[in-house]
Structures are given as C-alpha cells and as structure tokens.
C-alpha positions in Angstrom: -21.0 -2.7 27.0 -18.7 -4.8 24.9 -16.8 -7.7 26.2 -13.0 -8.2 25.8 -13.7 -11.0 23.4 -15.8 -8.7 21.1 -13.0 -6.1 21.2 -10.5 -8.8 20.3 -12.7 -9.9 17.3 -13.0 -6.3 16.1 -9.3 -5.7 16.3 -8.6 -8.9 14.4 -11.1 -7.9 11.7 -9.5 -4.5 11.4 -6.1 -6.0 11.0 -7.4 -8.4 8.4 -8.9 -5.5 6.4 -5.7 -3.6 6.7 -3.8 -6.4 5.3 -6.3 -6.9 2.5 -6.0 -3.3 1.4 -2.3 -3.7 0.6 -3.0 -5.0 -2.8 -5.2 -2.0 -3.5 -2.5 0.3 -2.2 0.1 -1.2 -4.4 -2.1 -1.0 -7.5 -3.1 2.6 -6.9 0.5 3.6 -6.3 1.7 2.0 -9.5 -1.2 3.5 -11.5 -0.7 7.0 -10.1 3.0 6.8 -10.9 2.3 5.7 -14.4 -0.4 8.4 -14.9 1.8 11.2 -13.5 4.7 10.0 -15.7 2.5 9.9 -18.8 1.2 13.4 -18.1 4.8 14.9 -17.6 6.1 13.1 -20.7 3.4 14.7 -22.8 4.0 18.1 -21.1 7.8 18.1 -21.6 8.0 15.7 -24.7 10.3 13.3 -22.9 8.5 10.1 -23.9 9.0 7.5 -22.2 11.5 8.5 -19.6 9.4 10.3 -17.0 6.8 7.6 -17.2 9.5 5.0 -16.4 10.8 7.1 -13.5 7.4 7.7 -11.9 6.4 4.1 -12.6 9.4 3.0 -10.5 8.5 5.5 -7.8 5.0 4.0 -7.7 6.3 0.5 -7.5 8.7 1.6 -4.6 5.8 3.2 -2.8 3.7 0.0 -3.2 6.5 -2.1 -1.8 6.9 0.3 1.1 3.2 -0.2 1.9 3.8 -3.9 1.7 6.7 -3.8 4.1 4.7 -1.6 6.5 1.8 -4.0 6.5 4.1 -7.0 7.0 5.8 -5.2 10.0 2.3 -4.5 11.5 1.2 -8.1 11.0 4.5 -9.3 12.7 4.0 -7.1 15.7 0.3 -8.1 15.9 1.3 -11.7 15.9 3.8 -11.1 18.7 1.2 -9.2 20.8 -1.3 -12.1 20.5 1.2 -14.7 21.8 
C-alpha cells in the first residue's frame, strides 16, 4: 500500500512534469502552425500570407496552453494551502 505522503509526492511530481511540458507544447504548436502555413502557401501560391496566419494561430495555441497550465498551477497551490 502507498501512504498519503507518497501519493502527495507523486501528485507534485506529475504537476511539475505538466508545467515543464508547456514549453514543448508551445514550440510544437508554433512549429506546426508554421509548417501547415508553408505547405498551404506552396499549394495555393499565396506566399507568405497563409504561413503568417497559421504561425499566429500556432502562437495563440501555445499561449492558450500556457494560460491553462498557469490556471492549473494556481488551483494546485490553493488546494495545498
């Protein structure tokens, strides 16, 4: 059986890993936005407009992930108090 202390440590480790993955999420979202935009620009010959649009969409998705992680961290801090 696991003790309550071990469960708390496991939960804190999971929360730390979740926060650490935010940077990766942001990078992937921006890269995918850029990649899709490049592909669509080549397909429709609209260089660089679709790349810029999808790059901005990727940046917005990255910031959404950042805000979600901040909200989770804030609620986690409140629960531990």
